[in-house]
C-alpha positions in Angstrom: 43.4 9.5 17.3 41.6 10.6 20.5 39.1 7.8 20.5 37.5 9.0 23.8 36.8 12.4 22.3 35.3 10.9 19.2 33.0 8.5 21.1 32.0 11.1 23.7 30.8 13.4 20.9 27.6 11.4 20.8 25.0 11.3 23.7 26.3 8.7 26.1 26.5 7.2 29.6 29.9 8.4 30.9 30.3 5.4 33.3 29.9 2.8 30.6 31.9 4.7 28.0 34.9 4.8 30.4 34.4 1.0 31.0 34.3 0.4 27.2 37.6 2.3 26.6 39.3 0.4 29.4 37.9 -2.9 28.2 39.2 -2.3 24.6 42.7 -1.3 26.0 42.8 -4.4 28.2 41.8 -6.6 25.2 44.5 -5.1 23.0 47.2 -5.8 25.5 45.9 -9.3 26.3 45.6 -10.3 22.6 49.2 -9.5 21.7 50.6 -12.7 20.2 47.2 -14.5 20.4 46.9 -17.0 17.6 43.3 -18.2 18.1 40.3 -17.1 16.2 39.5 -13.3 16.4 37.1 -10.9 14.8 37.7 -7.4 13.5 35.9 -4.9 15.7 35.2 -1.2 14.9 36.2 0.6 18.1 34.1 3.6 17.0 31.0 1.9 15.7 30.5 2.1 11.9 26.7 2.4 12.0 25.0 5.2 10.0 23.8 6.8 13.3 27.3 6.6 14.9 30.6 7.0 12.9 30.2 5.8 9.3 33.1 8.0 8.3 35.4 5.5 10.1 34.1 2.4 8.5 37.1 1.7 6.3 40.0 0.0 8.1 42.4 0.8 5.3 42.1 4.5 5.8 41.4 4.3 9.5 43.6 1.5 10.9 43.5 2.9 14.4 39.7 2.1 14.5 40.4 -1.7 14.1 41.1 -4.1 17.0 41.1 -7.9 17.0 38.7 -9.4 19.6 38.0 -13.0 20.5 34.3 -14.1 20.2 33.7 -13.5 23.9 35.4 -10.1 23.9 33.5 -9.0 20.8 30.3 -10.1 22.5 31.1 -8.1 25.7 32.2 -5.1 23.8 28.8 -4.7 22.1 27.0 -5.2 25.4 29.0 -2.4 26.9 28.4 -0.2 23.8 24.7 -0.7 24.2 24.9 0.5 27.8 27.1 3.4 26.8 24.8 4.5 23.9 21.3 3.4 25.0 19.5 5.9 22.8 21.1 4.6 19.5 19.1 1.9 17.7 22.2 0.6 16.0 23.9 -0.3 19.2 20.8 -1.9 20.7 20.3 -3.9 17.5 24.0 -5.0 17.4 23.9 -6.2 21.0 20.6 -7.9 20.4 22.1 -9.8 17.4 25.3 -10.7 19.3 23.3 -12.6 22.0 22.7 -15.4 19.4 26.3 -15.5 18.3 28.0 -18.9 18.7 26.1 -19.9 21.8 27.0 -16.8 23.9 24.8 -16.4 26.9 23.7 -13.4 29.0 21.9 -13.3 32.3 18.1 -12.9 32.5 18.3 -9.3 33.8 20.4 -8.1 30.9 18.3 -10.1 28.4 15.1 -8.5 29.8 16.5 -5.0 29.6 18.1 -5.5 26.2 14.9 -6.9 24.8 12.8 -4.0 26.2 15.2 -1.4 24.7 15.2 -3.3 21.4 11.4 -3.3 21.2 11.0 0.4 22.2 13.6 1.6 19.7 12.4 -0.7 16.9 8.8 0.5 17.4 9.9 4.2 17.3 12.0 3.8 14.2 9.5 1.6 12.3 6.5 3.6 13.3 6.0 5.2 9.9 7.5 2.4 7.7 6.0 -0.4 5.8 7.0 -3.2 3.4 6.3 -2.5 -0.2 6.9 -4.0 -3.6 7.6 -2.5 -7.1 6.2 -3.5 -10.5 8.7 -6.3 -10.7 7.7 -7.8 -7.4 10.9 -6.7 -5.6 10.3 -5.9 -1.9 11.5 -2.7 -0.1 11.1 -1.2 3.4 10.2 2.5 3.1 8.5 5.4 4.9 4.8 5.7 4.2 5.6 9.2 3.1 8.0 8.0 0.4 7.1 9.8 -2.9 7.2 6.4 -4.7 4.7 5.0 -2.3 2.4 8.0 -2.4 2.5 8.0 -6.3 1.8 4.2 -6.2 5.0 3.3 -8.0 5.5 1.2 -4.9 2.6 -0.6 -3.4 2.0 -2.4 -0.1 3.6 -5.9 -0.1 0.2 -7.3 0.8 -1.7 -5.5 -2.0 -3.6 -8.0 -4.0 -3.5 -10.6 -1.2 -5.8 -11.5 1.7 -5.3 -13.4 4.9 -7.6 -16.4 5.0 -8.3 -19.5 7.0 -9.2 -23.0 5.8 -11.6 -25.5 7.3 -9.0 -26.5 9.8 -8.6 -22.8 10.9 -5.1 -22.6 9.5 -4.2 -19.0 8.6 -2.1 -17.9 5.5 -2.1 -15.3 2.7 -3.4 -15.9 -0.8 -4.0 -13.8 -3.9 -7.4 -12.2 -4.2 -8.0 -14.2 -7.4 -7.1 -17.5 -5.8 -9.8 -20.0 -6.9 -10.1 -21.4 -3.4 -10.9 -17.9 -2.0 -13.3 -17.1 -4.8 -15.1 -20.3 -4.4 -15.5 -19.8 -0.6 -13.3 -22.8 0.3 -11.0 -20.3 2.0 -12.5 -17.4 3.9 -11.2 -14.2 5.5 -9.7 -14.8 8.9 -12.2 -12.4 10.5 -15.2 -13.6 8.6 -18.2 -14.2 11.0 -16.5 -12.5 14.0 -16.7 -9.1 15.7 -14.4 -7.3 18.2 -16.2 -7.0 21.6 -15.5 -6.0 25.1 -16.8 -7.4 28.4 -17.8 -5.6 31.6 -14.2 -5.3 32.6 -13.2 -3.6 29.3 -11.3 -6.5 28.0 -11.3 -6.6 24.2 -11.4 -9.8 22.1 -13.2 -11.3 19.1 -16.2 -13.6 19.1 -18.5 -15.2 16.5 -21.4 -13.0 15.4 -23.8 -15.6 16.9 -22.1 -15.8 20.2 -24.9 -15.8 22.9 -23.0 -13.3 25.0 -22.9 -10.8 22.2 -26.5 -11.4 21.1 -27.7 -11.0 24.7 -25.8 -7.8 25.2 -23.4 -9.2 27.8 -20.6 -8.4 25.3 -20.8 -5.2 23.3 -18.8 -3.9 20.3 -15.4 -2.8 21.3 -15.9 0.8 20.3 -19.5 1.2 21.6 -19.9 4.4 23.6 -16.5 5.8 22.6 -15.1 8.3 20.2 -11.7 9.0 18.6 -10.4 12.3 19.9 -7.3 14.5 19.8 -5.8 16.8 22.4 -4.2 20.2 22.0 -0.9 18.5 21.0 -2.6 16.5 18.3 -2.3 13.2 20.2 -5.0 10.8 19.1 -6.8 8.3 21.4 -10.2 7.0 22.2 -12.4 8.1 25.2 -16.0 7.4 26.4 -18.6 9.7 25.0 -19.3 11.0 28.5 -15.6 11.9 29.2 -15.6 15.4 30.8 -12.8 16.5 28.6 -14.7 15.6 25.5 -17.9 17.2 26.8 -16.1 20.4 27.7 -14.4 20.7 24.4 -10.9 20.1 25.7 -10.7 17.0 23.5 -12.3 17.2 20.1 -13.3 14.6 17.5 -10.4 13.7 15.2 -12.5 14.7 12.2 -13.5 18.1 13.5 -12.6 20.9 11.1 -11.4 18.4 8.5 -12.7 17.2 5.1 -12.3 13.9 3.3 -10.2 14.4 0.1 -8.4 12.5 -2.7 -5.3 13.5 -4.6 -4.5 13.1 -8.3 -3.4 9.5 -7.6 -6.7 8.5 -6.1 -5.3 8.3 -2.5 -7.9 9.2 0.1 -7.3 11.0 3.4 -8.4 13.9 5.5 -7.0 17.4 5.7 -7.8 20.5 7.7 -10.4 22.8 6.1 -7.7 25.5 5.6 -5.2 23.2 3.9 -3.8 25.2 1.0 -4.0 22.1 -1.3 -7.7 21.8 -0.5 -8.4 25.5 -0.9 -6.4 25.6 -4.2 -8.3 22.6 -5.7 -5.2 20.4 -5.8 -7.1 18.0 -3.5 -10.7 17.4 -4.3 -13.5 16.4 -1.9 -14.1 12.7 -1.7 -17.7 11.8 -0.9 -19.7 8.6 -1.0 -21.3 9.7 -4.2 -19.0 7.3 -6.0 -20.9 4.5 -4.3 -24.3 6.0 -4.9 -25.1 3.5 -7.6 -23.5 0.5 -6.0 -24.9 -2.1 -3.7 -23.3 -4.7 -1.4 -24.3 -8.2 -2.4 -23.5 -11.8 -1.7 -23.1 -14.8 -4.0 -24.3 -18.3 -3.6 -21.3 -19.1 -1.4 -22.1 -16.2 0.9 -19.1 -14.1 -0.2 -19.9 -10.4 -0.1 -18.8 -7.8 -2.7 -19.9 -4.4 -4.0 -21.3 -4.1 -7.5 -23.1 -1.6 -9.7 -26.9 -1.7 -9.3 -27.2 -2.4 -13.1 -24.8 -5.4 -12.8 -26.4 -8.2 -14.8 -25.7 -10.7 -12.0 -27.6 -8.4 -9.6 -30.4 -7.8 -11.9 -30.8 -11.5 -12.7 -30.8 -12.5 -9.0 -27.5 -14.4 -9.2 -26.2 -11.9 -6.7 -28.6 -10.7 -3.9 -28.4 -7.9 -1.3 -26.6 -9.0 1.8 -29.7 -8.2 3.9 -32.2 -10.1 1.7 -34.3 -12.4 3.8 -33.3 -10.6 7.0 -35.1 -8.3 9.4 -33.8 -5.7 12.0 -34.8 -6.8 15.5 -34.2 -5.8 19.1 -33.8 -8.0 22.1 -35.1 -7.4 25.7 -32.1 -5.1 26.3 -33.0 -2.9 23.4 -30.0 -4.1 21.4 -30.6 -4.1 17.6 -29.2 -6.4 15.0 -30.3 -8.4 11.9 -31.5 -12.0 11.8 -33.0 -14.3 9.2 -36.8 -14.1 9.0 -37.0 -17.8 9.9 -34.8 -17.4 13.0 -36.6 -19.3 15.8 -36.1 -16.4 18.2 -37.9 -14.0 15.8 -40.6 -16.5 15.0 -41.2 -17.1 18.7 -41.4 -13.5 19.5 -38.2 -13.5 21.7 -36.8 -11.0 19.2 -39.2 -8.4 17.8 -38.8 -6.1 14.7 -37.7 -2.6 15.6 -40.7 -1.2 13.7 -43.3 -3.4 15.5 -46.1 -1.3 16.7 -45.1 1.6 14.5 -47.5 2.2 11.6 -45.8 2.5 8.1 -46.1 5.7 6.2 -48.4 5.4 3.2 -46.8 6.2 -0.1 -48.3 9.2 -1.7 
């Protein structure tokens, strides 16, 4: 078999492909009569994105060559350099670095790790871990019909990431008694994403003095999600010239929120045939019209119907009960308890202070 012709049929780096061919030939000659430990190597890689048709050594004996551990390691490093755009070769080389204590220099390690991350990110961009009704886990595309139809659901469905009193994080089921009782709380509870004057984004507690004073502002304040003519989505300031001129438009422009027959909610263009035909129906907040966000005695928030007996009896109360909307000296508005010392002292004033209430007719 003309191994070079087979290998060169894939996009490659000619220099390293020639080095690979020579290296294999040298190893084959050197290993004649060798009685030490060797591993069977596919000269033409068997990966699905390379040459899976040559995976069987029985029908393709020419594709097998015995290599020592070190030779096998070097072969995969050269293959990675010869076929840098193929995930399988980057992945194979990345795995080989851990094999039997083999070592690579820092420069190769850095380059290999960078390629591995980039290719992994590209391949896994639209994939997610799911589980079926039996609890078996899979790794599929988010466009997989079984996931869209909900035969497969997110592996994390029915779970929540929480923290205990020692701030240790882990996942539990939504019906875990410790989560329901408030012993365990959501890892983001009581925090908010903010940015400083340099644009650095991080999370702080809601009562952080820097956030309350306006020194830190919400991470998305003064920005908008937009898309360009190629459909690329990103976030820009509201005063970005490209947004003001119309070169960049809001990601929701000319779209409508819809839901399919499975209850999945998403947005589609106004001229989407499925929307125009009625296959996709408009999703509005009407479904939440008769609901209210409440909190229980442990401070846990949830959404219930307005005629829920627990809400009517006062067992559950509105999340803003006992609070007032105020503004600080910088004009920043937020809610605080009516007995907050800053509100009582006049440091914070109600946003309606000085504005007469409308009389009910």
